[in-house]
N, C-alpha and C positions, 0 to 999 in steps of 0.2 A: 602565446601561453609562456609564462617564465621557464627560462632553461633548467631552472633547479626542479621544478616541478616534472618536467618532462624526463629528465635524469631518475629521479626517483621513481615515478612510474614505472618505468623501464626496468627498473631494479625488483619491484615489486612482484613477488612470488605469486599472489592472485591476478595481478594484471596479466602475467604473462602466462598463466592456466588459462586464462578467458580467452586470450588470443589462440592458445592452440586448440581449444576446445570451440572455437566457433562461436562463443556467448558474446553478448551485445555490450557486456559489461560485468566488471568484478563484482557487482551487488549482487550476481546472481549466487554466488558463495555464501551472502549474508543470508538470503531465502532460504536456501538449504539448509545451512545449520540452523535458522529459526523453526524448521519444518521437522528437523529429526531431533531437536530438543523438546518440542511442543507439540507435536502431531497436528499442525493447524489444518492440513490438508488430507481429504480422503477421495477414494476414487469415485467419478461423479459428483464432485464438489461443484457446486457454482461459486465463481471467484471474480472479484471486482478490484482492479488495480487501479488507484487514483495515482495521478501523477507518473504515467506509466514509462515515458519517452526514457530513453531508446528501446524499451521492451525487455530489458534484460529479467525482471520479476515477472512477466507474462509469460517468457518461456520457461521458466520453472515451475510455475503453477501450470500451466499447460499439462507440461510433462507429469507432474505430480497426480492431476485430479484425471489424465487417460482420456480415453475418447468417447467415455459415456458423461465428461464433464464439461462445463463449460466457462469461460475466462472471456470477459470484458473490460478491456483496457481504453483509460480516460487520460487524455491530456489536452491543452490547448497546442502543444507543439506536434509534430509531425511525428507519427510513429508508423516506422516501413510496416508493409504488411506482413502479418506472423500467420502460417497455416494454424488453423483451429481457435485463433483469438480474435473477437470482433473489435473494432477499435470504433471508439466515440469522440469526436472531436467538441472537449468540452471544458469548462472551468468548475473547479471544486469551489463551491460556494452557490453557484447557479440555483436560484430555485427550481428552474426549468428543468433541469439535470435527473433527477429523478423519474420524471415520466419519461423521459427518454431511454431510461433504461429497460423500461419494461416491468409488467406486474409482477414477474416470478421474484421471488426473494434469493439473497445471495446466502451461502453458506460462510463465505469470508469476504472480509474487506480489506484490503492491503492500501496503505501508504506509505511510500519511500520520498514525498514529498519533500524538498527543500527549498528555503527562502534564496532570494538572489544575496549574495552575500557583502555585507558592507564594509567588513574589517572590524567593526565595533561590536567586542562578544556578547555585551548584554543585548542589544538590538537584535544580532542574529539569533541570540537564545530566544528573545520575544518573540520574535518573528515565527520560528520553528514552531513554539507552542500555538502560535494562533493559526498556522495551519492545520495543526490536528484539530483545534478547537473549529475551525471552518467546515473540518468534512465531518465532523458528529452529528448533525441533523440529518444529512443524507445516510451516514451509517445506521441510525436510529431509523430512518424509514423505508432502508433498503434490505437489512438485515433480517434474516429469520431469528425467531427467539432461540437461544443456545447456540449463536454464531459466534465468531470470532473476528477481532477489529486488532492489526498489527500496525504499529506506526513508527517513524521515525521522527525522533526529535533530539535536540542539543541540549544536554544537560545544563543546569543552571537553578537558581533559585525557584522559578516557577513550576520546575519539575512535579515537585511534591502537590501541589496545589491540582496540576492536570491530572496526577494519577489519582489522587482523592475524587475527581470529579469524574472520571473512568470507572472508577469502583462503585460508583452510584448507580451505573449504568450496568456492569458486565458485575459476573459471580467472583471472578478471580482477576488481578492484573499483575503482570510482571515484569520487571526491567532486566535487560540483559544487553551484551555488547557482543555480538558474533565476532570472532576470532579473524573474520575478515577485514573488520574495521581496522582503518589504519591507527598505531597506538598514539597519535598525536592527535586524533579526532577526538570531539566531545560528544557523537552521536551515541545514542541509544534507543535500543527500541523496546517500546511496550507492546507487550501479547497482554490482549485482553480477550477473556475467551467467558462463553455463558452469559449472551445478553439477556438481561432477565426479562424483558417482555417487548415484543416488538410491535411496532405502530399498526392500526387497523390495515385489513387487507387492501393494498392501492388497486386492485382488480375491481372491486366492488364500487365503481365509481358511476355516476348516470349515465356516463357514454359507454358502459361496459369495459373490458378487458382492455388494457394497453398494448400498442405495438411492442415487439422485440426492441432491442438494441438498433440504433440505427449508425450505419457506417460512416 
């Protein structure tokens, strides 16, 4: 890891605060801000966290939905166990993933996924947009009508088209950049609320109800 990055991270107030508070990443403050501004979570909500490693967003979601809620974290990478969070090892874009998540719909789907950084901005921007588009079929499959989808994406010339695509599925789509995002970062967050219509209930298949999330 470059020394300059390490030095800047140590001076970062959000990084230092995350270390003090025992959080898994500074990204926790971004989700906390999004919830405070847009009221994403409610007590008892079911939340799906895509690209969850190392688990910072899952921790915030768990605390916000409370003991009556449910959080499922999905990632190909290892996510260390979190009390009150079910972990599913899987890849977003895998058509089998929806069945592994069980039949009960989610109230919120989160995506803090980031592409492997190439250093070529146009490429990284396009890849970040691609990750959101990869998640959309799953979101439409597992999110309840009226539910919310929150996704990170890098700003760029493809963002308007992506926002319009989301606007065809959700009643409201907002863009924002949390204070915890580094000033030099191009990341923005899309907060889409009010899924217009959920897909047919996946629990009514020929084999009956699906199993719950697999760990």
